C-alpha positions as CSV (number, residue, x, y, z in Angstrom):
1,X,271.0,-110.8,71.0
2,X,270.8,-113.5,73.7
3,X,268.7,-116.6,72.9
4,X,268.2,-118.7,76.1
5,X,267.1,-122.2,76.2
6,X,263.7,-121.0,77.4
7,X,263.5,-119.0,74.2
8,X,264.5,-122.1,72.1
9,X,261.7,-124.2,73.8
10,X,259.1,-121.4,74.4
11,X,259.1,-119.5,71.1
12,X,261.0,-122.4,69.4
13,X,263.3,-120.2,67.1
14,X,265.5,-122.6,65.1
15,X,269.1,-122.0,65.8
16,X,271.7,-122.8,63.1
17,X,275.2,-123.1,63.9
18,X,276.2,-120.7,61.2
19,X,273.9,-117.9,62.7
20,X,275.3,-117.8,66.2
21,X,278.8,-117.2,67.8
22,X,278.5,-118.5,71.4
23,X,280.6,-117.1,74.2
24,X,281.2,-118.6,77.6
25,X,281.6,-117.1,81.1
26,X,285.2,-116.5,82.1
27,X,287.0,-119.7,83.2
28,X,289.1,-119.9,86.3
29,X,292.8,-119.8,86.3
30,X,294.3,-122.5,84.0
31,X,295.0,-123.5,80.6
32,X,291.9,-122.8,78.3
33,X,292.3,-125.0,75.5
34,X,292.4,-124.0,71.8
35,X,290.0,-126.7,71.1
36,X,287.5,-125.1,73.4
37,X,287.9,-121.7,71.8
38,X,287.3,-123.6,68.4
39,X,284.2,-125.3,69.8
40,X,282.5,-122.2,71.0
41,X,282.9,-120.7,67.4
42,X,280.8,-123.8,65.9
43,X,279.4,-125.7,68.8
44,X,276.8,-127.7,66.9
45,X,279.0,-128.7,63.9
46,X,282.6,-129.0,65.4
47,X,284.3,-132.0,63.7
48,X,285.7,-133.6,66.9
49,X,283.6,-132.4,69.8
50,X,279.7,-133.1,70.0
51,X,277.4,-130.7,71.4
52,X,275.9,-132.4,74.6
53,X,274.8,-129.3,76.4
54,X,271.2,-130.5,76.4
55,X,271.9,-134.2,77.5
56,X,269.8,-135.6,80.2
57,X,266.2,-135.4,81.5
58,X,264.2,-132.5,80.4
59,X,267.2,-131.3,78.1
60,X,269.4,-131.2,81.2
61,X,267.2,-129.2,83.5
62,X,266.6,-132.3,85.7
63,X,263.4,-133.8,87.1
64,X,260.2,-131.9,87.2
65,X,259.0,-132.4,90.8
66,X,256.0,-130.3,90.7
67,X,253.0,-132.4,92.0
68,X,251.4,-134.5,89.4
69,X,247.6,-133.8,88.9
70,X,245.8,-137.1,89.6
71,X,243.2,-138.2,87.1
72,X,240.7,-139.5,89.6
73,X,239.0,-137.7,92.6
74,X,240.6,-138.4,96.0
75,X,243.8,-139.6,94.4
76,X,246.9,-139.3,96.7
77,X,250.5,-140.7,97.1
78,X,251.0,-144.0,98.7
79,X,253.3,-144.9,101.7
80,X,253.7,-148.6,101.4
81,X,254.1,-149.2,105.2
82,X,251.3,-146.9,106.4
83,X,248.8,-147.6,103.6
84,X,249.6,-151.2,102.5
85,X,251.3,-152.7,105.6
86,X,254.6,-153.6,103.9
87,X,257.3,-154.9,106.3
88,X,260.2,-152.6,106.7
89,X,262.3,-155.1,108.6
90,X,262.9,-157.6,105.8
91,X,260.7,-160.3,107.4
92,X,258.4,-160.6,104.4
93,X,258.2,-160.0,100.8
94,X,257.4,-156.4,100.1
95,X,257.5,-156.6,96.3
96,X,253.6,-157.2,95.9
97,X,252.9,-154.1,98.0
98,X,255.4,-152.0,96.2
99,X,254.3,-153.0,92.8
100,X,250.6,-152.6,93.7
101,X,251.4,-149.1,95.0
102,X,253.2,-148.1,91.7
103,X,250.5,-149.5,89.6
104,X,247.8,-147.5,91.7
105,X,249.3,-144.2,91.5
106,X,250.3,-144.9,87.7
107,X,246.6,-145.6,86.9
108,X,245.7,-142.4,88.7
109,X,247.9,-140.3,86.6
110,X,251.2,-140.4,88.5
111,X,252.3,-139.7,92.1
112,X,255.0,-140.8,94.6
113,X,255.3,-144.2,96.3
114,X,257.1,-143.7,99.5
115,X,259.4,-146.2,101.3
116,X,260.1,-145.2,104.6
117,X,263.4,-146.0,106.4
118,X,264.0,-149.7,106.7
119,X,264.9,-152.9,104.7
120,X,262.4,-154.3,102.3
121,X,262.7,-157.9,101.1
122,X,261.8,-158.1,97.5
123,X,261.2,-161.5,95.8
124,X,260.2,-159.9,92.4
125,X,261.0,-157.3,89.9
126,X,260.1,-153.9,90.9
127,X,258.2,-152.4,87.6
128,X,257.6,-148.8,86.8
129,X,255.4,-148.8,83.7
130,X,253.3,-145.6,84.1
131,X,254.3,-142.0,83.4
132,X,254.8,-139.6,86.3
133,X,255.6,-142.3,89.0
134,X,258.3,-141.8,91.5
135,X,259.5,-144.4,93.8
136,X,261.2,-142.5,96.6
137,X,263.0,-144.0,99.7
138,X,264.4,-142.0,102.7
139,X,268.1,-141.9,101.2
140,X,270.3,-144.5,100.0
141,X,271.7,-145.0,103.4
142,X,268.4,-145.4,105.0
143,X,266.0,-147.4,102.7
144,X,267.3,-150.7,101.2
145,X,265.4,-153.1,98.9
146,X,267.0,-156.6,99.5
147,X,266.7,-158.7,96.3
148,X,266.5,-162.4,96.9
149,X,266.1,-163.7,93.3
150,X,267.5,-163.0,89.9
151,X,265.9,-162.4,86.6
152,X,266.6,-166.0,85.4
153,X,264.5,-167.3,88.3
154,X,261.8,-164.7,87.9
155,X,261.3,-164.5,84.3
156,X,263.4,-167.3,82.6
157,X,266.6,-167.9,80.6
158,X,267.1,-165.1,78.2
159,X,269.3,-166.1,75.1
160,X,270.9,-163.9,72.6
161,X,269.2,-163.1,69.4
162,X,272.7,-163.5,67.8
163,X,272.9,-167.2,68.8
164,X,275.4,-169.0,71.0
165,X,275.0,-169.8,74.8
166,X,275.1,-166.3,76.0
167,X,272.7,-165.0,78.6
168,X,271.2,-161.6,77.6
169,X,270.7,-160.9,81.3
170,X,274.4,-160.1,80.9
171,X,273.4,-156.8,79.4
172,X,269.7,-156.4,79.8
173,X,266.9,-156.0,82.3
174,X,266.9,-154.8,86.0
175,X,265.4,-155.7,89.2
176,X,264.1,-152.3,89.2
177,X,262.9,-152.0,85.7
178,X,261.5,-148.7,84.3
179,X,259.7,-149.5,81.0
180,X,256.3,-148.7,79.6
181,X,253.9,-151.4,80.7
182,X,253.0,-152.6,77.3
183,X,256.6,-152.7,76.1
184,X,257.5,-154.8,79.3
185,X,254.8,-157.1,78.8
186,X,255.7,-157.9,75.1
187,X,259.4,-158.3,76.0
188,X,258.7,-160.8,78.8
189,X,256.2,-162.7,76.7
190,X,258.9,-163.1,73.9
191,X,261.5,-164.2,76.4
192,X,259.1,-166.7,77.9
193,X,258.6,-168.2,74.6
194,X,262.4,-168.1,73.7
195,X,261.7,-165.7,70.9
196,X,264.5,-163.5,71.6
197,X,263.4,-159.8,70.8
198,X,264.9,-156.7,69.6
199,X,264.7,-154.4,72.6
200,X,264.3,-151.0,71.2
201,X,261.8,-148.2,70.3
202,X,260.2,-150.1,67.3
203,X,259.1,-153.4,68.9
204,X,260.3,-157.0,69.2
205,X,260.7,-157.3,65.5
206,X,261.5,-153.6,64.9
207,X,258.3,-153.2,62.7
208,X,255.9,-151.6,65.2
209,X,256.1,-148.1,63.7
210,X,254.4,-146.0,61.2
211,X,255.7,-143.1,59.1
212,X,254.7,-139.6,59.9
213,X,256.4,-137.6,57.4
214,X,259.5,-137.4,55.2
215,X,262.3,-135.0,56.3
216,X,264.1,-132.7,53.7
217,X,267.9,-132.6,53.5
218,X,269.6,-130.9,56.5
219,X,273.0,-130.6,58.2
220,X,274.0,-132.0,61.4
221,X,273.6,-129.4,64.2
222,X,270.4,-127.9,62.8
223,X,267.7,-127.3,65.3
224,X,265.0,-126.9,62.7
225,X,264.1,-129.1,59.6
226,X,261.7,-128.9,56.9
227,X,259.2,-131.8,56.4
228,X,256.6,-132.8,53.8
229,X,253.6,-132.9,56.2
230,X,253.0,-131.6,59.7
231,X,249.4,-132.6,59.9
232,X,250.1,-135.3,62.4
233,X,252.8,-133.4,64.4
234,X,252.4,-131.1,67.3
235,X,254.5,-129.3,69.8
236,X,255.5,-131.5,72.6
237,X,255.2,-134.6,70.7
238,X,257.9,-137.3,71.1
239,X,258.8,-138.5,67.7
240,X,261.5,-140.9,66.3
241,X,263.9,-139.6,63.8
242,X,264.7,-142.6,61.6
243,X,267.7,-142.9,59.1
244,X,268.2,-146.1,57.0
245,X,271.6,-147.0,55.5
246,X,272.2,-147.5,51.8
247,X,273.9,-150.5,50.2
248,X,277.2,-148.7,50.1
249,X,276.9,-148.0,54.0
250,X,277.4,-144.3,53.6
251,X,275.3,-143.7,56.7
252,X,277.8,-145.8,58.7
253,X,280.7,-144.0,57.0
254,X,279.1,-140.6,58.0
255,X,278.9,-141.8,61.7
256,X,282.6,-142.5,61.5
257,X,283.3,-139.1,60.2
258,X,283.6,-139.9,56.4
259,X,286.7,-139.8,54.2
260,X,289.1,-142.5,53.0
261,X,289.3,-144.5,56.2
262,X,285.6,-145.3,56.7
263,X,285.3,-145.6,52.9
264,X,287.9,-148.4,52.8
265,X,286.5,-150.2,55.8
266,X,284.7,-153.5,55.1
267,X,281.1,-153.1,56.5
268,X,279.2,-156.0,54.7
269,X,280.4,-158.8,57.2
270,X,279.7,-156.8,60.4
271,X,276.3,-158.4,60.7
272,X,275.7,-157.5,64.3
273,X,276.4,-153.7,63.6
274,X,274.2,-153.6,60.5
275,X,271.4,-155.3,62.5
276,X,271.4,-151.9,64.6
277,X,270.5,-149.8,61.6
278,X,268.2,-148.0,61.0
279,X,269.5,-145.3,63.4
280,X,266.6,-144.2,65.6
281,X,266.8,-141.0,67.5
282,X,263.9,-140.1,69.9
283,X,263.3,-136.3,70.3
284,X,260.6,-134.0,71.4
285,X,259.1,-131.3,69.1
286,X,259.5,-127.8,70.5
287,X,257.5,-126.0,67.7
288,X,255.8,-126.5,64.3
289,X,255.6,-123.6,62.0
290,X,254.2,-124.2,58.6
291,X,256.4,-127.1,57.3
292,X,259.3,-126.4,59.6
293,X,259.8,-128.4,62.7
294,X,262.1,-127.4,65.5
295,X,263.4,-129.9,68.1
296,X,264.5,-129.6,71.6
297,X,268.1,-130.6,70.6
298,X,270.1,-130.3,67.4
299,X,269.9,-133.1,64.9
300,X,272.8,-135.6,65.5
301,X,273.5,-136.4,61.9
302,X,273.1,-135.1,58.4
303,X,269.7,-135.7,56.7
304,X,270.5,-137.0,53.3
305,X,267.9,-138.3,50.7
306,X,269.7,-141.7,50.2
307,X,269.1,-142.4,53.8
308,X,265.3,-141.9,53.7
309,X,265.0,-139.6,56.7
310,X,261.7,-139.8,58.3
311,X,259.8,-138.9,61.4
312,X,257.9,-142.0,62.6
313,X,255.9,-143.4,65.5
314,X,257.5,-145.7,68.1
315,X,256.3,-147.9,70.9
316,X,254.8,-145.7,73.8
317,X,257.5,-144.2,75.8
318,X,257.7,-143.9,79.6
319,X,258.1,-140.4,80.6
320,X,258.5,-138.5,83.9
321,X,259.1,-141.5,86.0
322,X,262.1,-141.7,88.7
323,X,263.7,-143.6,91.4
324,X,265.2,-141.7,94.4
325,X,266.8,-142.3,97.6
326,X,267.4,-146.0,98.1
327,X,269.9,-148.9,97.9
328,X,269.1,-152.1,95.9
329,X,271.2,-154.9,97.5
330,X,271.1,-158.4,95.8
331,X,271.8,-161.4,97.8
332,X,275.5,-161.8,97.6
333,X,276.6,-164.6,95.1
334,X,279.8,-165.0,93.2
335,X,280.1,-163.1,90.0
336,X,279.1,-165.4,87.0
337,X,281.4,-166.4,84.2
338,X,281.6,-163.9,81.4
339,X,278.3,-163.5,79.5
340,X,276.6,-166.2,81.7
341,X,275.0,-163.7,84.2
342,X,271.9,-164.8,85.9
343,X,270.4,-161.4,86.1
344,X,271.1,-159.9,89.6
345,X,270.9,-156.6,87.9
346,X,270.2,-153.2,89.4
347,X,268.2,-150.3,87.8
348,X,267.4,-150.2,84.0
349,X,265.6,-147.7,81.9
350,X,264.2,-149.1,78.7
351,X,262.1,-147.2,76.1
352,X,262.2,-144.4,78.6
353,X,262.5,-140.6,77.9
354,X,262.9,-137.8,80.5
355,X,263.3,-140.2,83.5
356,X,265.8,-140.2,86.2
357,X,267.3,-141.9,89.2
358,X,268.9,-140.0,92.0
359,X,270.8,-141.0,95.2
360,X,270.5,-144.7,94.4
361,X,273.1,-147.3,95.2
362,X,273.2,-150.9,93.9
363,X,275.3,-153.6,95.7
364,X,276.4,-157.2,94.8
365,X,274.9,-156.9,91.3
366,X,275.7,-158.5,88.0
367,X,275.1,-155.3,86.1
368,X,274.4,-152.0,87.8
369,X,272.6,-149.2,85.9
370,X,271.5,-149.5,82.4
371,X,270.1,-147.5,79.4
372,X,268.5,-149.9,76.8
373,X,266.9,-147.9,74.0
374,X,266.5,-145.1,76.4
375,X,267.1,-141.4,75.8
376,X,267.2,-138.2,77.6
377,X,267.4,-139.7,81.0
378,X,269.6,-138.7,84.0
379,X,271.4,-140.7,86.6
380,X,272.6,-138.5,89.3
381,X,274.6,-139.4,92.6
382,X,274.5,-143.0,91.8
383,X,276.9,-145.8,93.2
384,X,277.8,-149.4,92.4
385,X,279.3,-151.2,95.2
386,X,279.9,-154.7,96.6
387,X,281.4,-158.0,95.1
388,X,282.0,-156.6,91.6
389,X,279.9,-156.1,88.5
390,X,280.2,-157.2,84.8
391,X,278.8,-153.9,83.5
392,X,278.6,-151.3,86.4
393,X,277.0,-148.9,83.9
394,X,275.8,-149.9,80.5
395,X,274.4,-147.9,77.6
396,X,273.3,-149.9,74.5
397,X,270.7,-150.6,71.8
398,X,270.7,-147.1,70.5
399,X,270.4,-144.9,73.7
400,X,271.1,-141.3,73.2
401,X,271.3,-137.9,75.0
402,X,271.6,-139.6,78.5
403,X,273.4,-137.9,81.4
404,X,275.3,-139.8,84.3
405,X,276.8,-137.5,86.7
406,X,278.3,-137.6,90.3
407,X,278.7,-141.4,89.8
408,X,281.0,-143.9,91.8
409,X,282.2,-147.3,91.0
410,X,283.7,-148.7,94.2
411,X,286.4,-151.2,94.4
412,X,285.1,-154.6,94.7
413,X,284.8,-156.2,98.2
414,X,286.1,-159.7,97.0
415,X,288.5,-160.9,94.4
416,X,287.2,-161.4,90.9
417,X,286.4,-165.2,90.1
418,X,288.4,-166.4,87.1
419,X,286.5,-166.3,83.8
420,X,284.6,-163.1,84.8
421,X,284.9,-159.7,83.1
422,X,284.8,-156.1,84.3
423,X,283.9,-153.4,81.8
424,X,283.1,-150.1,83.7
425,X,281.1,-147.4,81.8
426,X,279.9,-149.1,78.7
427,X,278.5,-147.6,75.5
428,X,277.7,-149.6,72.3
429,X,275.2,-150.2,69.7
430,X,275.1,-146.8,67.8
431,X,274.4,-145.0,71.0
432,X,275.2,-141.4,70.7
433,X,275.4,-138.0,72.5
434,X,275.6,-139.6,76.0
435,X,277.7,-138.0,78.8
436,X,279.5,-139.4,81.9
437,X,280.5,-136.4,84.1
438,X,282.1,-136.0,87.6
439,X,282.8,-139.6,88.3
440,X,285.1,-141.7,90.5
441,X,286.0,-145.0,89.2
442,X,287.9,-147.2,91.6
443,X,287.9,-150.0,89.0
444,X,286.8,-150.5,85.4
445,X,287.5,-148.7,82.1
446,X,285.9,-146.6,79.4
447,X,284.3,-149.5,77.7
448,X,283.4,-148.6,74.2
449,X,282.0,-152.1,73.3
450,X,282.0,-151.9,69.5
451,X,278.7,-151.5,67.6
452,X,280.1,-148.0,66.7
453,X,278.8,-145.7,69.3
454,X,279.6,-142.0,68.4
455,X,279.5,-138.6,69.7
456,X,279.8,-139.5,73.4
457,X,281.6,-137.5,76.1
458,X,283.5,-138.6,79.2
459,X,284.6,-135.6,81.4
460,X,285.9,-134.8,84.8
461,X,286.5,-138.4,86.0
462,X,289.1,-140.0,88.3
463,X,289.9,-143.6,87.1
464,X,291.9,-146.6,88.1
465,X,291.9,-148.0,84.6
466,X,292.0,-151.8,85.2
467,X,289.0,-153.1,83.2
468,X,288.8,-154.4,79.7
469,X,286.5,-153.6,76.8
470,X,284.3,-156.1,75.2
471,X,282.4,-156.4,71.8
472,X,281.9,-159.1,69.2
473,X,284.0,-158.5,66.0
474,X,280.8,-158.6,63.9
475,X,279.8,-155.5,65.8
476,X,282.3,-153.4,63.9
477,X,284.3,-150.4,65.0
478,X,285.0,-149.5,68.7
479,X,284.4,-145.8,67.9
480,X,282.6,-143.6,65.6
481,X,283.3,-139.9,65.3
482,X,283.4,-137.2,67.8
483,X,284.3,-139.1,71.0
484,X,285.6,-136.7,73.6
485,X,287.6,-137.4,76.8
486,X,288.0,-134.3,78.8
487,X,289.8,-133.8,82.1
488,X,290.6,-137.5,82.9
489,X,292.8,-138.3,85.9
490,X,294.2,-141.9,85.4
491,X,295.6,-143.2,88.7
492,X,297.5,-146.2,87.4
493,X,298.9,-144.7,84.1
494,X,297.2,-147.1,81.8
495,X,296.3,-145.6,78.3
496,X,293.7,-148.2,77.2
497,X,290.4,-146.7,76.0
498,X,291.2,-143.3,77.6
499,X,293.9,-141.9,75.4
500,X,292.1,-142.4,72.1
501,X,293.8,-140.1,69.7
502,X,295.3,-143.2,68.0
503,X,292.0,-145.1,67.9
504,X,289.0,-143.0,67.5
505,X,288.2,-141.1,64.3
506,X,287.5,-137.3,64.6
507,X,288.0,-137.4,68.3
508,X,289.4,-135.3,71.1
509,X,291.5,-136.2,74.0
510,X,292.1,-133.3,76.1
511,X,293.7,-132.9,79.6
512,X,294.4,-136.5,80.7
513,X,297.1,-137.8,82.9
514,X,300.3,-139.3,81.4
515,X,299.6,-142.8,80.4
516,X,301.3,-145.7,78.6
517,X,299.9,-148.8,76.8
518,X,299.8,-152.1,78.7
519,X,297.2,-155.0,79.1
520,X,294.6,-154.8,76.5
521,X,296.0,-152.9,73.5
522,X,293.9,-152.1,70.4
523,X,294.8,-151.0,66.8
524,X,292.5,-148.5,65.1
525,X,289.6,-149.9,63.0
526,X,290.2,-147.2,60.2
527,X,293.3,-146.7,58.2
528,X,295.0,-143.4,57.4
529,X,294.6,-140.1,59.2
530,X,292.1,-140.3,61.9
531,X,291.8,-136.4,62.2
532,X,292.0,-136.9,66.1
533,X,293.1,-134.2,68.4
534,X,295.3,-134.5,71.5
535,X,295.6,-131.3,73.7
536,X,296.8,-130.6,77.2
537,X,298.3,-134.1,77.5
538,X,299.7,-134.8,80.9
539,X,298.0,-131.8,82.6
540,X,294.4,-132.6,83.6
541,X,294.6,-130.3,86.6
542,X,295.3,-127.3,84.5
543,X,292.8,-127.7,81.7
544,X,290.0,-125.1,81.4
545,X,287.1,-125.5,81.3
546,X,287.4,-128.4,83.8
547,X,284.1,-130.0,82.8
548,X,283.0,-130.0,79.2
549,X,279.4,-130.7,79.9
550,X,278.9,-128.0,82.4
551,X,280.7,-125.5,80.1
552,X,278.4,-126.4,77.3
553,X,275.5,-125.8,79.5
554,X,276.7,-122.3,80.1
555,X,277.0,-121.5,76.6
556,X,274.9,-118.5,75.3
557,X,274.2,-117.6,71.7
């Protein structure tokens, strides 16, 4: 019997890994790996490879571009030149007109703000805080936003909640910032008061949530769970699945795959890591039947009583918003010393779900594209260009199920100033089930930035591996379990952070170029057998399937 994704969401039949034996369409000529055959036999519970076939906006289906029904009579989309007189020649600040248009269509219930071909000077942050709002240029080669100021100038200095003289603009905030309005207001108010906030789904102090119901024990990979009470749950609701750690840190051990290595690891002094717990996973409910709740994705971890699994509320999410067809170019300034970025940042999703950006280029930025406590979002056909960025792409503060595909990091146009840092595609802070697919990285690295991210996939990427990873020692391990690197072409022969079979527990390194260790060399965080897998080493051109994410999308129970 075939069970399609439509069936899963429409009739919402819970699919357990033990109940299905997926198959996949025949692959092209090449080496079909034994790991792939293993995975298709148990796709939701494989020990080394995560199931990411529903990563991205709308469970991987992409943006819903049907017209948004406006909530007020006579509502329509807005062209900022025709309707608001914005200058498309860069002669005047267009940010007030753009933000006014975004706010107007947002209050009407959603719509499109159009930026015709031209150059628009912006002297402020462009903020998208309402559902269903799309900011659409004429194409990344035809519409340009020229940003003249940084976030330090526009909002103020942003220190680190962990102390020191670091600037949080080195990893947070964007000159195009997609974040629900109330959340953005609270963040900015805290920054201006120098009350450095938590940035995630449960508020500046992580206490803006209420329990909805307890979740009964369940295994990782289950689509359906049993709960105590469904009276406050309904199909289509976005809820937060919350897991707290216990005094013995068995939740963190589970994220690392369990066993002697994680059990012997010293967790108590990793204060930055433990500040990321509880683990919070946003997910939409596909169906409620009695006390059974089915989600649009399988659950990411076991549900054990000692971790007090709950469904809870969260700060209101931004949904159905996007940015398309434009270039954001910051005024060109030298890259700042490491961790002292001023905030010439590109586009950031924060507390966003089912949002996207497509055909967007950022140039001369400190940090390019970011996920900050964002989930189920898609970046497609994006590019980082210009003088070089600290984090071309960053994924942090518990961001999950995001998809970055058809992405490019261009070689920098000027030499890197001394004291600066280049990371590449970053993931940290318990972020999980994210995918980077079909990329070209002319510089950077696969930056696992400590904070024990887990179950992330990088696939079908060409890389000049010349960056360095970061991460505070108090943030704990570089890798949790189920990291997978699949079909990676390394052009300079450097192994660091790409060949991970000696570093990451319960991981898979499949189809990478021949590489050797040089420059930054790491030792594993966990002792003993890592239970990692290495397959098709030295043969990326022959490995099948070529793209792990796309192959998972084609699976049929």
